[in-house]
MIKELUM-303861 format. One record per residue (C-alpha): x, y, z; residue number from 0. Coordinates in nm, 3 decimals, padded with zeros to 5 digits, always signed. Layout:
# MIKELUM-303861
{fimar {X, Y, Z}, NUM} ...
This chain:
# MIKELUM-303861
{fimar {+00.000, +00.000, +00.000}, 0} {fimar {+00.135, +00.340, -00.091}, 1} {fimar {+00.165, +00.594, +00.186}, 2} {fimar {-00.120, +00.801, +00.039}, 3} {fimar {-00.369, +00.515, -00.005}, 4} {fimar {-00.643, +00.432, +00.245}, 5} {fimar {-00.626, +00.082, +00.394}, 6} {fimar {-00.774, -00.169, +00.150}, 7} {fimar {-00.982, -00.318, +00.431}, 8} {fimar {-01.180, +00.008, +00.450}, 9} {fimar {-01.268, +00.012, +00.081}, 10} {fimar {-01.285, -00.334, -00.076}, 11} {fimar {-01.643, -00.464, -00.121}, 12} {fimar {-01.696, -00.791, +00.068}, 13} {fimar {-01.856, -00.955, -00.237}, 14} {fimar {-01.653, -00.976, -00.559}, 15} {fimar {-01.776, -01.105, -00.894}, 16} {fimar {-01.515, -01.345, -01.032}, 17} {fimar {-01.467, -01.402, -01.405}, 18} {fimar {-01.275, -01.730, -01.411}, 19} {fimar {-01.597, -01.875, -01.551}, 20} {fimar {-01.556, -01.652, -01.859}, 21} {fimar {-01.309, -01.916, -01.977}, 22} {fimar {-01.311, -02.246, -02.164}, 23} {fimar {-01.201, -02.437, -01.855}, 24} {fimar {-01.548, -02.398, -01.709}, 25} {fimar {-01.757, -02.344, -02.022}, 26} {fimar {-01.730, -02.494, -02.371}, 27} {fimar {-01.760, -02.151, -02.536}, 28} {fimar {-01.708, -01.845, -02.313}, 29} {fimar {-01.799, -01.616, -02.603}, 30} {fimar {-02.148, -01.766, -02.597}, 31} {fimar {-02.201, -01.666, -02.234}, 32} {fimar {-02.409, -01.354, -02.161}, 33} {fimar {-02.103, -01.190, -02.006}, 34} {fimar {-02.212, -00.834, -02.079}, 35} {fimar {-02.550, -00.909, -01.926}, 36} {fimar {-02.389, -01.067, -01.620}, 37} {fimar {-02.167, -00.764, -01.560}, 38} {fimar {-02.452, -00.517, -01.613}, 39} {fimar {-02.686, -00.710, -01.386}, 40} {fimar {-02.415, -00.743, -01.120}, 41} {fimar {-02.363, -00.367, -01.114}, 42} {fimar {-02.738, -00.308, -01.107}, 43} {fimar {-02.767, -00.543, -00.808}, 44} {fimar {-02.499, -00.353, -00.618}, 45} {fimar {-02.187, -00.558, -00.689}, 46} {fimar {-01.891, -00.321, -00.694}, 47} {fimar {-01.586, -00.540, -00.759}, 48} {fimar {-01.473, -00.772, -01.040}, 49} {fimar {-01.183, -01.019, -01.031}, 50} {fimar {-01.015, -01.138, -01.349}, 51} {fimar {-00.682, -01.253, -01.497}, 52} {fimar {-00.500, -01.277, -01.831}, 53} {fimar {-00.482, -01.652, -01.763}, 54} {fimar {-00.863, -01.678, -01.782}, 55} {fimar {-00.864, -01.690, -02.161}, 56} {fimar {-01.080, -01.407, -02.297}, 57} {fimar {-01.207, -01.301, -01.952}, 58} {fimar {-01.028, -00.966, -01.937}, 59} {fimar {-01.148, -00.877, -02.286}, 60} {fimar {-01.505, -00.985, -02.211}, 61} {fimar {-01.514, -00.794, -01.882}, 62} {fimar {-01.361, -00.487, -02.043}, 63} {fimar {-01.611, -00.495, -02.328}, 64} {fimar {-01.898, -00.512, -02.080}, 65} {fimar {-01.764, -00.217, -01.881}, 66} {fimar {-01.697, -00.009, -02.191}, 67} {fimar {-02.066, +00.025, -02.279}, 68} {fimar {-02.299, +00.326, -02.252}, 69} {fimar {-02.497, +00.158, -01.974}, 70} {fimar {-02.191, +00.137, -01.750}, 71} {fimar {-02.022, +00.457, -01.862}, 72} {fimar {-02.340, +00.660, -01.805}, 73} {fimar {-02.441, +00.506, -01.472}, 74} {fimar {-02.131, +00.380, -01.291}, 75} {fimar {-01.826, +00.607, -01.261}, 76} {fimar {-01.499, +00.414, -01.258}, 77} {fimar {-01.431, +00.526, -00.900}, 78} {fimar {-01.743, +00.337, -00.787}, 79} {fimar {-01.618, -00.016, -00.863}, 80} {fimar {-01.301, -00.217, -00.807}, 81} {fimar {-01.104, -00.405, -01.072}, 82} {fimar {-00.873, -00.683, -00.955}, 83} {fimar {-00.648, -00.867, -01.199}, 84} {fimar {-00.326, -01.067, -01.198}, 85} {fimar {+00.018, -01.107, -01.354}, 86} {fimar {+00.262, -01.393, -01.398}, 87} {fimar {+00.059, -01.689, -01.516}, 88} {fimar {+00.042, -01.723, -01.893}, 89} {fimar {-00.090, -02.075, -01.948}, 90} {fimar {-00.118, -02.406, -01.768}, 91} {fimar {+00.259, -02.460, -01.767}, 92} {fimar {+00.395, -02.113, -01.849}, 93} {fimar {+00.483, -01.848, -01.592}, 94} {fimar {+00.681, -01.526, -01.622}, 95} {fimar {+00.741, -01.320, -01.309}, 96} {fimar {+01.015, -01.104, -01.459}, 97} {fimar {+00.992, -00.727, -01.413}, 98} {fimar {+00.965, -00.672, -01.789}, 99} {fimar {+00.676, -00.917, -01.826}, 100} {fimar {+00.499, -00.775, -01.520}, 101} {fimar {+00.509, -00.429, -01.678}, 102} {fimar {+00.385, -00.561, -02.011}, 103} {fimar {+00.106, -00.758, -01.848}, 104} {fimar {-00.014, -00.462, -01.641}, 105} {fimar {-00.035, -00.231, -01.943}, 106} {fimar {-00.210, -00.499, -02.147}, 107} {fimar {-00.469, -00.541, -01.870}, 108} {fimar {-00.529, -00.166, -01.865}, 109} {fimar {-00.602, -00.176, -02.238}, 110} {fimar {-00.824, -00.481, -02.220}, 111} {fimar {-01.025, -00.346, -01.928}, 112} {fimar {-01.052, +00.006, -02.073}, 113} {fimar {-00.930, +00.168, -01.755}, 114} {fimar {-00.654, +00.404, -01.648}, 115} {fimar {-00.577, +00.219, -01.324}, 116} {fimar {-00.612, -00.119, -01.153}, 117} {fimar {-00.731, -00.134, -00.794}, 118} {fimar {-00.555, -00.463, -00.713}, 119} {fimar {-00.293, -00.667, -00.898}, 120} {fimar {-00.203, -01.014, -00.771}, 121} {fimar {+00.091, -01.234, -00.859}, 122} {fimar {-00.104, -01.531, -00.994}, 123} {fimar {-00.059, -01.888, -00.859}, 124} {fimar {+00.264, -01.815, -00.675}, 125} {fimar {+00.332, -02.178, -00.583}, 126} {fimar {+00.449, -02.248, -00.940}, 127} {fimar {+00.757, -02.024, -00.921}, 128} {fimar {+01.040, -01.962, -00.677}, 129} {fimar {+01.014, -01.721, -00.380}, 130} {fimar {+01.279, -01.506, -00.548}, 131} {fimar {+01.064, -01.470, -00.858}, 132} {fimar {+00.763, -01.374, -00.647}, 133} {fimar {+00.968, -01.111, -00.467}, 134} {fimar {+01.085, -00.969, -00.801}, 135} {fimar {+00.728, -00.939, -00.927}, 136} {fimar {+00.595, -00.787, -00.604}, 137} {fimar {+00.875, -00.529, -00.603}, 138} {fimar {+00.802, -00.437, -00.965}, 139} {fimar {+00.430, -00.400, -00.898}, 140} {fimar {+00.507, -00.175, -00.602}, 141} {fimar {+00.747, +00.029, -00.813}, 142} {fimar {+00.473, +00.082, -01.073}, 143} {fimar {+00.232, +00.171, -00.793}, 144} {fimar {+00.465, +00.430, -00.643}, 145} {fimar {+00.588, +00.585, -00.968}, 146} {fimar {+00.274, +00.598, -01.181}, 147} {fimar {-00.027, +00.525, -00.959}, 148} {fimar {-00.182, +00.290, -01.215}, 149} {fimar {-00.185, +00.018, -00.948}, 150} {fimar {-00.337, +00.088, -00.607}, 151} {fimar {-00.278, -00.234, -00.409}, 152} {fimar {-00.053, -00.540, -00.450}, 153} {fimar {-00.104, -00.901, -00.345}, 154} {fimar {-00.053, -01.268, -00.424}, 155} {fimar {-00.287, -01.555, -00.502}, 156} {fimar {-00.260, -01.931, -00.511}, 157} {fimar {-00.382, -02.264, -00.375}, 158} {fimar {-00.155, -02.409, -00.101}, 159} {fimar {-00.219, -02.199, +00.208}, 160} {fimar {+00.118, -02.278, +00.366}, 161} {fimar {+00.295, -02.143, +00.057}, 162} {fimar {+00.086, -01.827, +00.067}, 163} {fimar {+00.176, -01.779, +00.434}, 164} {fimar {+00.546, -01.848, +00.376}, 165} {fimar {+00.558, -01.589, +00.100}, 166} {fimar {+00.362, -01.326, +00.292}, 167} {fimar {+00.605, -01.363, +00.582}, 168} {fimar {+00.908, -01.356, +00.353}, 169} {fimar {+00.792, -01.042, +00.171}, 170} {fimar {+00.729, -00.862, +00.500}, 171} {fimar {+01.072, -00.964, +00.631}, 172} {fimar {+01.265, -00.866, +00.317}, 173} {fimar {+01.081, -00.546, +00.226}, 174} {fimar {+00.946, -00.419, +00.557}, 175} {fimar {+00.602, -00.379, +00.394}, 176} {fimar {+00.320, -00.632, +00.423}, 177} {fimar {+00.116, -00.747, +00.129}, 178} {fimar {-00.215, -00.566, +00.097}, 179} {fimar {-00.413, -00.874, -00.001}, 180} {fimar {-00.375, -01.253, -00.034}, 181} {fimar {-00.639, -01.455, -00.218}, 182} {fimar {-00.684, -01.827, -00.174}, 183} {fimar {-00.924, -02.049, -00.365}, 184} {fimar {-01.100, -02.375, -00.271}, 185} {fimar {-00.962, -02.352, +00.083}, 186} {fimar {-01.272, -02.243, +00.271}, 187} {fimar {-01.546, -02.474, +00.154}, 188} {fimar {-01.767, -02.747, +00.296}, 189} {fimar {-01.485, -02.988, +00.217}, 190} {fimar {-01.177, -02.786, +00.319}, 191} {fimar {-01.144, -02.507, +00.576}, 192} {fimar {-00.766, -02.474, +00.598}, 193} {fimar {-00.782, -02.107, +00.504}, 194} {fimar {-00.926, -02.042, +00.851}, 195} {fimar {-00.755, -02.311, +01.056}, 196} {fimar {-00.404, -02.287, +00.909}, 197} {fimar {-00.362, -01.963, +00.716}, 198} {fimar {-00.561, -01.700, +00.901}, 199} {fimar {-00.336, -01.660, +01.208}, 200} {fimar {-00.018, -01.645, +01.000}, 201} {fimar {-00.154, -01.401, +00.740}, 202} {fimar {-00.281, -01.169, +01.013}, 203} {fimar {+00.059, -01.181, +01.183}, 204} {fimar {+00.222, -01.096, +00.848}, 205} {fimar {+00.015, -00.778, +00.831}, 206} {fimar {-00.208, -00.879, +00.539}, 207} {fimar {-00.518, -00.660, +00.536}, 208} {fimar {-00.762, -00.856, +00.320}, 209} {fimar {-00.796, -01.229, +00.247}, 210} {fimar {-01.068, -01.305, -00.010}, 211} {fimar {-01.205, -01.657, -00.023}, 212} {fimar {-01.255, -01.770, -00.383}, 213} {fimar {-01.414, -02.077, -00.539}, 214} {fimar {-01.658, -02.171, -00.263}, 215} {fimar {-01.756, -02.481, -00.462}, 216} {fimar {-01.396, -02.601, -00.479}, 217} {fimar {-01.357, -02.526, -00.852}, 218} {fimar {-01.694, -02.691, -00.914}, 219} {fimar {-01.622, -03.005, -00.711}, 220} {fimar {-01.915, -02.955, -00.471}, 221} {fimar {-02.194, -03.002, -00.722}, 222} {fimar {-02.456, -03.272, -00.765}, 223} {fimar {-02.345, -03.313, -01.129}, 224} {fimar {-01.973, -03.330, -01.047}, 225} {fimar {-01.683, -03.120, -01.170}, 226} {fimar {-01.740, -02.892, -01.471}, 227} {fimar {-01.625, -03.009, -01.812}, 228} {fimar {-01.534, -02.729, -02.051}, 229} {fimar {-01.357, -02.714, -02.385}, 230} {fimar {-01.036, -02.830, -02.215}, 231} {fimar {-01.204, -03.146, -02.085}, 232} {fimar {-01.169, -03.264, -01.725}, 233} {fimar {-00.914, -03.020, -01.580}, 234} {fimar {-01.004, -03.065, -01.214}, 235} {fimar {-00.711, -03.186, -00.997}, 236} {fimar {-00.921, -03.373, -00.740}, 237} {fimar {-00.857, -03.750, -00.709}, 238} {fimar {-01.126, -04.009, -00.777}, 239} {fimar {-01.164, -04.092, -00.407}, 240} {fimar {-01.254, -03.734, -00.320}, 241} {fimar {-01.498, -03.713, -00.609}, 242} {fimar {-01.666, -04.034, -00.495}, 243} {fimar {-01.694, -03.901, -00.140}, 244} {fimar {-01.853, -03.578, -00.265}, 245} {fimar {-02.100, -03.781, -00.471}, 246} {fimar {-02.193, -03.981, -00.160}, 247} {fimar {-02.232, -03.660, +00.040}, 248} {fimar {-02.450, -03.513, -00.234}, 249} {fimar {-02.669, -03.824, -00.237}, 250} {fimar {-02.704, -03.807, +00.143}, 251} {fimar {-02.803, -03.441, +00.129}, 252} {fimar {-03.067, -03.518, -00.134}, 253} {fimar {-03.240, -03.757, +00.110}, 254} {fimar {-03.287, -03.494, +00.382}, 255} {fimar {-03.631, -03.343, +00.438}, 256} {fimar {-03.507, -02.986, +00.407}, 257} {fimar {-03.579, -02.735, +00.131}, 258} {fimar {-03.294, -02.640, -00.106}, 259} {fimar {-03.084, -02.939, -00.001}, 260} {fimar {-02.873, -02.975, -00.316}, 261} {fimar {-02.510, -02.987, -00.212}, 262} {fimar {-02.414, -02.682, -00.418}, 263} {fimar {-02.687, -02.471, -00.256}, 264} {fimar {-02.572, -02.577, +00.089}, 265} {fimar {-02.206, -02.526, +00.000}, 266} {fimar {-02.253, -02.173, -00.137}, 267} {fimar {-02.454, -02.043, +00.155}, 268} {fimar {-02.240, -02.216, +00.418}, 269} {fimar {-01.913, -02.079, +00.276}, 270} {fimar {-02.039, -01.724, +00.219}, 271} {fimar {-02.205, -01.705, +00.559}, 272} {fimar {-01.931, -01.873, +00.760}, 273} {fimar {-01.642, -01.686, +00.596}, 274} {fimar {-01.831, -01.359, +00.640}, 275} {fimar {-01.789, -01.422, +01.012}, 276} {fimar {-01.464, -01.620, +01.042}, 277} {fimar {-01.280, -01.410, +00.784}, 278} {fimar {-01.391, -01.078, +00.933}, 279} {fimar {-01.054, -00.998, +01.091}, 280} {fimar {-00.904, -00.997, +00.740}, 281} {fimar {-01.223, -00.866, +00.585}, 282} {fimar {-01.351, -00.532, +00.464}, 283} {fimar {-01.587, -00.246, +00.535}, 284} {fimar {-01.667, -00.172, +00.170}, 285} {fimar {-02.011, -00.158, +00.005}, 286} {fimar {-02.189, -00.486, +00.095}, 287} {fimar {-02.443, -00.482, -00.193}, 288} {fimar {-02.745, -00.523, +00.034}, 289} {fimar {-02.986, -00.397, -00.228}, 290} {fimar {-03.079, -00.047, -00.112}, 291} {fimar {-03.126, +00.137, -00.446}, 292} {fimar {-02.891, +00.423, -00.535}, 293} {fimar {-02.708, +00.403, -00.205}, 294} {fimar {-02.335, +00.369, -00.150}, 295} {fimar {-02.333, +00.163, +00.166}, 296} {fimar {-02.094, +00.098, +00.450}, 297} {fimar {-02.062, -00.201, +00.682}, 298} {fimar {-02.154, +00.019, +00.978}, 299} {fimar {-02.518, -00.046, +00.884}, 300} {fimar {-02.464, -00.405, +00.997}, 301} {fimar {-02.314, -00.332, +01.335}, 302} {fimar {-01.981, -00.181, +01.234}, 303} {fimar {-01.769, -00.496, +01.208}, 304} {fimar {-01.580, -00.596, +00.895}, 305} {fimar {-01.716, -00.879, +00.680}, 306} {fimar {-01.508, -01.161, +00.538}, 307} {fimar {-01.457, -01.114, +00.162}, 308} {fimar {-01.579, -01.375, -00.087}, 309} {fimar {-01.546, -01.414, -00.464}, 310} {fimar {-01.845, -01.557, -00.652}, 311} {fimar {-01.824, -01.708, -00.998}, 312} {fimar {-02.130, -01.740, -01.221}, 313} {fimar {-02.197, -01.837, -01.581}, 314} {fimar {-02.550, -01.698, -01.624}, 315} {fimar {-02.772, -01.417, -01.507}, 316} {fimar {-02.991, -01.673, -01.331}, 317} {fimar {-02.692, -01.799, -01.128}, 318} {fimar {-02.599, -01.440, -01.044}, 319} {fimar {-02.949, -01.356, -00.924}, 320} {fimar {-02.963, -01.670, -00.711}, 321} {fimar {-02.624, -01.598, -00.554}, 322} {fimar {-02.729, -01.240, -00.479}, 323} {fimar {-03.051, -01.364, -00.321}, 324} {fimar {-02.848, -01.589, -00.092}, 325} {fimar {-02.597, -01.311, -00.014}, 326} {fimar {-02.869, -01.066, +00.082}, 327} {fimar {-03.043, -01.324, +00.293}, 328} {fimar {-02.718, -01.374, +00.483}, 329} {fimar {-02.691, -00.997, +00.535}, 330} {fimar {-03.049, -00.995, +00.666}, 331} {fimar {-02.937, -01.231, +00.943}, 332} {fimar {-02.665, -00.996, +01.067}, 333} {fimar {-02.698, -00.739, +01.342}, 334} {fimar {-02.935, -00.464, +01.218}, 335} {fimar {-03.003, -00.679, +00.912}, 336} {fimar {-03.378, -00.661, +00.963}, 337} {fimar {-03.376, -00.283, +00.920}, 338} {fimar {-03.178, -00.310, +00.599}, 339} {fimar {-03.416, -00.575, +00.465}, 340} {fimar {-03.702, -00.331, +00.506}, 341} {fimar {-03.508, -00.040, +00.350}, 342} {fimar {-03.421, -00.253, +00.048}, 343} {fimar {-03.782, -00.362, +00.000}, 344} {fimar {-03.746, -00.728, +00.099}, 345} {fimar {-03.982, -00.713, +00.399}, 346} {fimar {-03.997, -00.753, +00.775}, 347} {fimar {-03.993, -01.134, +00.781}, 348} {fimar {-03.665, -01.176, +00.594}, 349} {fimar {-03.443, -01.167, +00.901}, 350} {fimar {-03.637, -01.446, +01.069}, 351} {fimar {-03.628, -01.656, +00.751}, 352} {fimar {-03.254, -01.595, +00.723}, 353} {fimar {-03.191, -01.724, +01.075}, 354} {fimar {-03.405, -02.032, +01.009}, 355} {fimar {-03.217, -02.103, +00.685}, 356} {fimar {-02.887, -02.056, +00.867}, 357} {fimar {-02.984, -02.333, +01.109}, 358} {fimar {-03.091, -02.564, +00.824}, 359} {fimar {-02.765, -02.511, +00.637}, 360} {fimar {-02.559, -02.579, +00.948}, 361} {fimar {-02.743, -02.909, +00.997}, 362} {fimar {-02.689, -03.014, +00.638}, 363} {fimar {-02.326, -02.899, +00.640}, 364} {fimar {-02.252, -03.105, +00.950}, 365} {fimar {-02.399, -03.416, +00.787}, 366} {fimar {-02.216, -03.358, +00.458}, 367} {fimar {-01.882, -03.325, +00.636}, 368} {fimar {-01.950, -03.645, +00.827}, 369} {fimar {-02.006, -03.830, +00.500}, 370} {fimar {-01.687, -03.680, +00.353}, 371} {fimar {-01.500, -03.831, +00.646}, 372} {fimar {-01.125, -03.860, +00.585}, 373} {fimar {-01.153, -03.629, +00.284}, 374} {fimar {-01.234, -03.329, +00.502}, 375} {fimar {-00.945, -03.080, +00.470}, 376} {fimar {-00.779, -03.289, +00.200}, 377} {fimar {-00.583, -03.077, -00.048}, 378} {fimar {-00.445, -03.179, -00.387}, 379} {fimar {-00.089, -03.111, -00.496}, 380} {fimar {-00.019, -02.776, -00.656}, 381} {fimar {+00.193, -02.773, -00.861}, 382} {fimar {+00.147, -03.138, -00.957}, 383} {fimar {+00.437, -03.380, -00.960}, 384} {fimar {+00.656, -03.344, -01.266}, 385} {fimar {+00.558, -02.984, -01.332}, 386} {fimar {+00.811, -02.772, -01.522}, 387} {fimar {+00.774, -02.410, -01.632}, 388} {fimar {+00.776, -02.413, -02.014}, 389} {fimar {+00.820, -02.040, -02.046}, 390} {fimar {+01.130, -01.974, -02.255}, 391} {fimar {+01.086, -01.625, -02.389}, 392} {fimar {+00.807, -01.716, -02.627}, 393} {fimar {+00.532, -01.469, -02.705}, 394} {fimar {+00.226, -01.502, -02.487}, 395} {fimar {-00.006, -01.752, -02.649}, 396} {fimar {-00.308, -01.571, -02.509}, 397} {fimar {-00.225, -01.272, -02.729}, 398} {fimar {-00.334, -01.484, -03.024}, 399} {fimar {-00.689, -01.517, -02.892}, 400} {fimar {-00.949, -01.318, -03.085}, 401} {fimar {-01.061, -01.000, -02.912}, 402} {fimar {-01.440, -01.000, -02.865}, 403} {fimar {-01.644, -00.690, -02.932}, 404} {fimar {-01.881, -00.805, -02.658}, 405} {fimar {-02.067, -01.108, -02.535}, 406} {fimar {-02.408, -01.196, -02.684}, 407} {fimar {-02.617, -00.883, -02.690}, 408} {fimar {-02.760, -00.762, -02.363}, 409} {fimar {-02.956, -00.440, -02.383}, 410} {fimar {-03.061, -00.320, -02.037}, 411} {fimar {-03.361, -00.106, -01.975}, 412} {fimar {-03.307, +00.258, -01.904}, 413} {fimar {-03.136, +00.351, -01.581}, 414} {fimar {-03.081, +00.077, -01.326}, 415} {fimar {-03.413, -00.103, -01.351}, 416} {fimar {-03.308, -00.369, -01.595}, 417} 
């Protein structure tokens, strides 16, 4: 964080719209997704942060095209939403953390996203390179931040929580400045909670302000239909034993006499709600997207405490609307949540329903984790055995991807009432 910047934990919205799904890992044809519609609807529903990466195929281009439309330009000033992107990962087995590539990647992201600055830039999937390479990239990002201001905050992201902690501690020791933000994925879910049990104390001690929890379904593992299969086929690193255990847990959940008992519905609400509380010490006081129209909100409306930050990934407007319904129901269950439910037009009974649903989800979550048994808190290897960085000065393959004008047409109604 530069000396003139406010702490990230006072600004970052606690709900971030992720765009990893705008990619052929998760969907056969990301250009066929209603990405412009998703982004417009997210903004209309109060979402004020978007996470992306050059590694996510056309995601940066698709997000940038959606933001560079009259609907957004006329209704949502750039200062009103956060853009978070990444550097360093080029493809599945190509990484470049050199200062020159970091600079090139940052400027390319600015162009793709049609913006003059980036709120957060992460070093992407740091476990695949050496600590020295990570330090080089972090130092370059901070140099860009301090000299030009086109980056506001700097962080790292990855899967193994011990690696993330080791690097956060190393960077603080060697530079005297803590990382602003560390994002982990698939490490606070129904199946695995090591982000809280292992990482949280160490990241707090290393001075990290914000720790977003991404991929609450474990990269699509916690679904009744199993892991997603996109154009790249079955990319998911989970072993067959874990997949079988999740299937058994899903089958058990389906037998329970409780509404909305599908494992993915339980997993989403449980992770969002539980991390909102357990991740609060490394959370944020930004706009919580409670649904009060035309209002820039603060967490003080919910009792003043920070909320743990989560990243949601969706592939359709329907999925987005359902996730936002769950998110707002969780907010209704917080201190002073009943008042906000009324102000946003949801009604006086929503707080009571939220607390009842919270109890149902806890019951189902407990049973699901019992079925998972020895697979609770299991983590897969990252990087996998035999991995080698294939980057040898070649041009970035992702530069050869076609640049979309936009996703399939989405024409919102006037104003914010789409």
